[in-house]
Phi, psi and omega in degrees: 000131170290119184300316191293320185288336183244008187303338180290330184258001177255140180232159172265141178213161180242137184283117180255352181208139168216128183234123177267113178280322173222178175293340178253009185220116182235156171238132183227155170244134177236122178270116186297140179285129173071026180178182179261170180292129177291162179299135171215174176260139175302129181107350177282174188238160169243143171267125172269147170229139173201172178254117181290147185311323187257019179282157177299152180275056184247009181079359188282150167271151176248142181243151178201139188269144171221142181285144178279124184267337174287152182271164185297341181282347176268109186263351187279334186194159169270126166259140185237143178238115192236134184241134176270106179282127178251348183232133014280327180241136171295128179294130180290331179294310186284342177290321174294313183294320177305322185279351181284161184242163173303132185098348180285159178261137171231158175252161177202156183248152183305140181304145177212181173122155176252008174277060181253171187290133181271115182253350178230151172276174190298337181265008176094355180281161178301138172264106185260006178304141172311129178267103183258118185257129180237115181236140173242133181050233186273014162303346186285335191313298184301331177288333173293322178295303179316299188300312181287324174300316187288326174296318183300315185279352177086027184293147180252001181287134183291129177239127172247120175253123175252120181235127179248142182213164178279326181229164180288335170296344187254014171272077188298150173071010186304313180296318180296321188287321173293327180286317173299323175289337179272353181269111174257014187294140172055040169079012177293136183215088188235128173235132183253113183236104181269154175220142184245127184270351180227068176294340178267013172281145175307329175292353176250010187299135185089002187283128176236019184264203182290153182227154181112171177296155185294335177296335175306337183288345179263357187267136175294129176232108183066033181104335187221154174263168179298327183294312180295335172288323193278312180293334182074026175193170177295128169278119183223169178300332183286342187240354191208148169224136190261139166237120185237129179222120188181196185280166174314311177307317183291306180305310186292330184289308183299319181285328179295327176294314187277335184299321178289343173277005182096000186277139186243138177275160175296344178277342179223067179297150175295172185300327182274007177093350187282153173204168187231358169231126177249130189238154179217117181277132192232128174093000000 
């Protein structure tokens, strides 16, 4: 994309914080230059622009979208949760981004996207169903924004977050989420359920929680799934709505488990426009 042609929509920002959780997984904060974070909705993404190391010397920027992990109430910076995908080929954009340091400049376009919280039923009444968030890897990012936003607004809607990662070291935001799950003040009802798919790896040493892929928490065993044990009742479209963010495999697995139970995705709505699973492919 030509920077001069698109300059009215591009803004500069500065990396003010960078934390490496593993060599391939980082959290960064980008402060808009000369202003504050514009209004956006929890679950939306921001498009970053930079010039990869091996790009042609024509001044062009390359762009990639990342879900915003910080809530709309945070006006000082955008926070992003980023994984460097190495297989089958290392991504050039993320390879460059991973190497940036605090103080470096990146470019960005205003937040957009429709993977936002469903707050109303098709008839316009409030959607008070349990909100079940299923994330694989960095598909967690938009849900951090969801949860912090709902906490800020004093929501009393029950929220259950299922997060799958390969290793314990990849459970980004674990400390924050465990703290939020332990807080029951003012009707706050949030449950955090992580699962590790490689419990025998040294990076998962000491893990005593759930194991297996995150979708395994939805599979019935002896008449109930782990999710239903956590919720304390049968999960149905009448009492729960799912938001799922992850790779194609995660999306396909979750929808194949839920479809026989009567759950319908936003990609295949009922005739009246209603649905019970909102999906976002990530990565």
